[in-house]
C-alpha positions, 0 to 999 in steps of 0.5 A: 522460528515460525512466521508471525500469525496472520492478523486476528486469526491462527490461519489465513482467510482468503475470500477467493472461491475456487473450483465448482464454487467459483464457476457456480457463483460466476453463473449466479453473479450474472442474474444479479443486480450490478454495481461497479466499484471504484479503483480503491474498493477494486484493490480492497476487494482483492486484498480480501480475496488473497487473504491480505486483509485477514480476517475481514470477511467483507465491507465494514457496518456502520457501527465498525466504520465509526469504531475504526475511525474514532478508535482504530479498532472494529466493534469486535475489538480487532485492531483496524486503522482505516476503514474498508467500506464500499460506497454508492449513489443513492440512486443506484441502490434506491431499488435494491433492498437490504438482504439482496445479493449483488455482483460488484463489477471491475471499474476498468472492463466491467468484468465481475469481481465479487458477489456481496450480500447487502446487509446494511445500507447507511450514510456517513459523515464524510468530513469526519472520516477525513478528519480522523483518517487523515487529519485533514479535511483539505480537498487538495489532499488526494485521500480526502478528495477521493472520500468526499467524492465517493457515493453518499450510501455505504454498503455493508456485507460479506463478499465472495471474490470471483476474480483477481482483477488482472493483476496476476495476468499483468504483473505475472510473478510480481503479483504474490498472495500472501500464501505465496509469500509465506511459503517462499519465506519458509523455503528460504529459511526466514522468519524474521522478515522486514517489508519495505514499502515503496511506490517508487524506484529504489534510490541510494536512501531506499537501498540503505534502509534495505540494508540496515534492515538485512543486517538485523533480519533474515531478509527483506520483502520489497513490497511494491504497490500495483494500485492507483498512484498520483499522476506523474508517479513511475509505473509498477513495471518500470519500478520493477525493472529498476529495482531488479538491476539495483538488487542484482548489482548491489545486494548480496544474494537471497536477502531480497524478495520482491513483490507487489500487492494491489492497493491504491495509495490512500496517502493516509500518513500514520494511519496508512503506515499501521495498515501497511504493517497489518497486511504485512503481517498476513504476507508473513513480515515480522517487521516493516521499515518505517522512514521518513514520511511514510505514506505521506503527501505534501506537508500534511504530516510530520516527518516521523508521525508515522513513527510515533503512531506505533507507540501509542498502540495496545500491546497486542494490537500487531505482531509485525513491528516497526523497524524505525530509521531516522532522516537518511542522506548522503553526507560528503563529510562522511563519504557515504549514506548516513543517518541523523543518529550516525551522522555529526555533520551539518545540513551543508554537508548532506544531501537528502535523497527523496523520490519526488526529487529524483522524479523532478530531475528525471522528467525535467532531463537534468543531471542527477548526482551520483550520490543519489542513484545507482547508474544502473537505475538511472539507465531504466528510468531515463529510458522510461522518461524519454519515451514518454510523450509530451501529453504524458509528462506531468511537472513534478513540484517539490513540497513538504519534506521533499523540498528540503 
């Protein structure tokens, strides 16, 4: 069977230039006005460049911004759950008229990431975006804070990518483009692939979710976020080592592929679960594992809001389908991992396994129950925490569903 089609297109549509076209555009970019992008915008740019956001050609217009906020589709009718926008301060773009080409530069080192033709400059109601996308305007929500602090003017227009922003150099083979994952799946003979979203090392609950998916799919793509996280989260390179030892010791060979993608977390809960499914379709995944509180933060979303949101999509919105899995935990009476759909026992017999609890215990040097994480994984994580300076340590607080 063939892999799922890219979203809204028969083929991937990467915007990253190559060869002579790249050399010519890089030279031209040096003559253009320069705008520094944010970390989130850098990730969005690179996803457009590698085809992860197929079929987007650039940053959204005001009409598309409004349509995505209010209806989760662009004005063309294409399903899209979260606005992909570029913002700037009014003062920095006042002298740049519509129709001008600009160079977009990396927030970290000032190198040129892309060129863009500005087709529209517009202001938005930031609170409206937050209310529709995040379901809240509370500034304690990290996604809301990000939107409310962005520039006052949004810029729309097509982009040409000149760089992948240092991700391949930093992460090596972990950084894979949609074309690369699709080629790998084809070489393995896979057509039914479940994506497992993670910004944490894999604990026993994650292991259980992946193994459930392997029972009904050809394999699982463990897809790690490589962009910015919250303070206290575990870096991608440590996560990768921890996941590798888990896969090597506890999974059948050729059932797991590990890769990373360059986005920052938005913590948009249900809407972000939809965005994850959309770009996983571009990466070639037929399914996405959706567990408890997918892409959530604190108690802003119900534990299974990300399940329910898929039930209200138009039939043709996405080819990639959710693989919904209930609460998972270690049950002492069952003697293993179980879910609320399979285990008949009471809460007193259950140990709820969460990444937040694991980070809290490790950061405090506390004992971690063997039912929570494989010992080989704990060794990798304890080594990381032992190497942190006092100034690098962040207090991890339990809140929302992780506090159960």
